[in-house]
C-alpha positions in Angstrom: 88.8 26.7 100.9 87.1 28.9 103.4 83.3 28.9 103.4 81.4 32.0 102.3 80.1 34.0 105.2 76.2 33.9 105.6 74.4 37.1 104.6 71.7 38.2 107.1 69.1 40.8 106.3 69.6 44.3 108.0 67.1 45.6 110.3 64.5 47.8 108.9 65.4 51.5 109.3 62.4 53.4 110.6 61.1 56.5 108.7 62.4 59.5 110.4 60.4 62.6 109.3 62.3 65.7 109.3 61.2 69.3 108.9 63.2 72.4 108.0 63.3 75.4 110.2 62.0 78.7 108.8 65.6 79.9 108.5 66.6 76.6 106.6 63.6 77.0 104.3 64.6 80.6 103.6 68.1 79.3 102.6 66.8 76.5 100.4 64.6 79.0 98.6 67.6 81.3 98.1 69.2 78.4 96.3 66.1 77.9 94.2 65.0 81.5 93.3 64.0 80.2 89.7 61.1 78.4 91.2 57.6 80.0 91.6 56.0 79.9 95.0 53.7 77.0 94.0 56.8 75.1 92.6 58.8 75.8 95.7 56.0 74.6 97.9 55.7 71.4 95.7 59.3 70.8 96.0 59.4 71.1 99.9 56.2 69.0 100.3 57.8 66.3 98.0 60.9 66.3 100.1 58.9 65.9 103.3 56.8 63.1 101.8 59.8 61.1 100.7 61.8 61.9 103.8 64.7 63.4 101.8 66.7 66.4 102.8 67.6 69.2 100.2 70.6 70.2 102.3 72.1 66.8 101.9 71.4 67.0 98.0 69.2 64.0 98.3 66.6 65.9 96.2 66.9 68.8 93.8 64.5 70.9 91.8 65.2 72.1 88.2 63.5 74.4 85.8 63.9 73.5 82.2 63.6 76.0 79.3 63.1 78.8 81.8 63.3 81.4 79.2 60.3 80.2 77.3 56.9 80.3 79.1 55.5 77.8 76.6 58.2 75.2 77.0 59.0 75.9 80.7 59.0 72.7 82.8 59.5 72.2 86.6 61.2 68.9 87.5 61.9 67.3 90.9 64.9 65.0 90.8 65.9 62.5 93.5 69.6 62.1 93.4 71.5 58.8 93.7 72.0 59.6 97.4 68.3 60.1 97.9 67.4 56.8 96.0 69.9 54.9 98.2 68.3 56.4 101.4 64.9 55.3 100.4 66.0 51.9 99.6 68.1 51.5 102.8 65.0 52.6 104.8 63.2 49.5 103.7 65.7 47.2 105.4 66.1 45.1 102.3 69.0 46.9 100.5 72.7 46.1 100.3 75.0 47.9 97.9 76.6 46.0 95.1 79.8 44.2 96.3 81.5 44.4 93.0 82.6 47.4 91.0 80.3 48.6 88.1 80.7 46.6 84.9 81.1 48.6 81.7 81.4 47.5 78.1 83.9 49.5 75.9 84.3 49.6 72.2 86.9 51.3 70.0 84.1 51.8 67.4 82.0 53.8 69.9 84.8 56.2 70.8 84.4 59.8 69.9 86.6 62.5 71.5 83.6 64.8 72.2 80.5 62.7 72.6 82.1 59.3 74.1 85.8 59.8 74.9 86.0 56.3 76.5 84.0 54.4 74.1 81.4 53.2 76.6 78.7 51.0 75.4 76.7 50.1 78.5 77.0 49.9 82.2 75.6 47.3 84.7 75.2 47.7 88.5 73.7 44.9 90.6 72.7 45.9 94.2 71.2 43.2 96.4 67.7 43.1 97.7 66.5 40.7 100.5 63.4 38.7 99.8 62.0 35.3 100.8 64.9 34.6 103.2 67.9 35.3 100.8 69.6 38.1 99.0 68.9 38.5 95.3 70.9 40.6 92.8 68.8 43.3 91.1 70.4 44.3 87.7 70.4 47.8 86.5 71.6 48.3 82.9 71.8 51.6 80.9 73.2 52.2 77.4 75.4 55.1 76.6 73.5 56.2 73.4 70.2 56.2 75.4 71.3 58.0 78.6 74.2 60.3 77.8 73.2 63.9 77.1 74.5 64.0 73.6 73.9 67.1 71.5 74.0 67.4 67.7 75.3 70.2 65.5 74.0 71.1 62.1 77.3 69.8 60.6 76.6 66.4 62.0 79.1 66.5 64.9 78.1 65.3 68.3 79.2 66.4 71.8 78.3 65.9 75.4 76.2 68.7 76.9 78.8 71.0 78.6 76.1 72.3 80.9 76.1 68.8 82.7 78.9 66.9 84.6 79.2 64.3 81.8 82.1 65.8 79.9 84.2 65.9 83.1 83.3 62.5 84.5 81.4 60.3 82.0 82.1 57.0 83.7 80.9 58.2 87.1 77.6 59.6 85.6 76.7 56.5 83.7 77.5 54.4 86.8 75.0 56.5 88.9 72.3 56.1 86.1 72.8 52.3 86.2 72.5 52.1 89.9 69.5 54.3 89.7 67.9 51.9 87.2 68.6 49.0 89.5 67.0 50.8 92.5 63.9 51.6 90.6 63.6 48.1 89.4 64.2 46.5 92.8 62.1 48.9 95.0 59.4 50.1 92.7 56.8 50.7 95.5 59.2 52.8 97.5 60.7 54.7 94.6 57.6 55.3 92.6 55.6 58.6 92.3 58.5 60.8 93.0 56.8 63.4 90.7 53.2 62.7 91.9 51.2 65.6 93.6 49.2 62.8 95.4 52.2 62.6 97.9 52.0 66.4 98.6 48.4 66.5 99.7 49.0 63.8 102.4 52.2 65.6 103.6 50.6 68.8 104.9 52.0 69.6 108.2 51.5 73.5 108.6 49.0 76.0 107.9 51.6 78.1 106.2 53.2 77.0 102.9 56.9 76.6 102.8 57.3 79.7 100.8 55.2 81.7 103.4 57.3 80.3 106.2 60.5 81.4 104.3 58.8 85.0 103.9 58.1 85.1 107.6 61.6 84.1 108.3 62.9 87.1 106.3 60.4 89.5 108.1 61.5 88.1 111.4 65.1 89.0 110.6 64.1 92.4 109.5 62.2 92.9 112.6 65.0 91.7 114.8 67.1 94.5 113.3 64.5 97.0 114.2 63.5 95.5 117.5 66.1 93.4 119.3 64.8 90.5 121.2 63.6 91.3 124.8 62.4 94.7 123.9 59.1 96.5 123.0 58.6 99.2 120.5 56.9 102.3 121.8 56.9 106.0 121.0 57.9 107.9 124.1 57.1 111.3 122.4 60.8 112.4 122.6 61.1 113.3 119.0 62.9 110.0 118.1 59.8 107.9 117.0 59.6 104.4 118.1 62.1 103.2 120.6 63.0 99.7 121.5 62.6 99.7 125.3 63.9 96.6 127.3 61.0 94.7 128.8 62.8 94.8 132.2 62.8 98.7 132.0 59.4 99.2 130.4 57.3 99.7 133.6 59.7 102.2 135.0 60.1 104.1 131.6 56.3 104.5 131.3 55.7 105.2 134.9 58.3 108.1 134.7 56.6 109.2 131.5 53.1 109.4 133.2 54.6 111.4 136.2 56.1 113.8 133.7 52.8 115.0 132.6 51.0 117.6 134.6 47.4 117.7 135.7 46.5 119.8 132.7 47.4 117.4 130.0 45.7 114.3 131.2 43.6 114.0 128.1 46.8 113.8 125.9 48.2 111.3 128.1 45.2 109.0 127.7 45.3 109.6 123.9 48.9 108.6 123.9 48.0 105.4 125.9 45.4 104.5 123.3 48.0 104.9 120.4 50.5 102.7 122.1 48.0 100.0 123.1 49.9 97.2 121.2 53.0 97.8 123.1 51.1 97.6 126.5 49.5 94.4 125.3 52.9 92.9 124.5 54.2 94.1 127.9 51.2 92.5 129.7 52.0 89.2 128.2 55.6 89.3 129.5 54.8 90.8 132.9 51.3 90.5 134.0 51.7 92.2 137.5 53.6 95.2 136.2 51.1 95.5 133.4 48.2 95.6 135.9 50.1 98.4 137.8 50.3 100.4 134.7 46.7 99.8 134.2 45.7 101.0 137.6 47.9 104.1 137.0 45.9 104.9 133.8 42.6 104.2 135.5 43.5 106.8 138.1 44.4 109.3 135.4 40.9 108.5 133.7 39.2 109.3 137.0 41.2 112.5 137.5 40.5 113.6 133.9 36.8 112.9 134.2 36.6 115.4 137.1 38.3 118.1 135.0 36.7 120.4 132.4 37.3 119.2 128.8 39.5 122.3 128.0 41.7 121.6 131.0 42.1 117.9 130.4 43.3 118.7 126.9 45.9 121.1 128.2 43.9 124.3 127.1 
């Protein structure tokens, strides 16, 4: 009879902190529009603190009784994939080598509330401790875990708003595994709902909802002002124009030359009105920005030598 192979503990997985980009935050918020700004911030900060990714469905947020302000309840749920990820990160987790064990009973069968007659389910993943692997048992009972609803006439049925009617065995297996993971790794899987985790996870001056808002604003601005351009009013009757940075110096220089000596005051007023555009251009091209500054300084000198009426074009 062949000997059983030795089991060696896996290497510990290091905690890899991730962060969503502003665009990804915006997408996550679009998927969770029922949340308030505060709830969304709490959801994202909890995800960061636990190292779980909403895009991978490792963590989800739900609002219960959203139609009632008195009964409304915000809940953060770590999915079975998230629980496995946290346990695996400790380096002491190994999945159950056997299929889940379920007990069935003909007496427990009900076509609507328990079609298979499931009584309970047991899952036993392994945890490495003190030099060897130990089985951790997770057991759940159908009548305690299944979302069974009761009608006034006494009939019972599985909540159709959940996946339970479609895959009852799969759902109770996940619940049993979750119970085992919580029992075997209590320190790592505790405080999923605690706000204490959030205060230590601050990584930005902006909250996640504010970052998502900024992402929306950036996309709107991108439509109005393509990248590599500067918005400026060239007084051509078309309002603000998106002038390419590479052509900005030449366009402004040409605009300056188009003014005659009788309207220097108007030109300086226009410069002051477009000061934000000039500041932006100076950041991109300091030398060209200094050249425009010298041109305007020359105009200021010329305007100071003219009578006020002439400088204003009168």
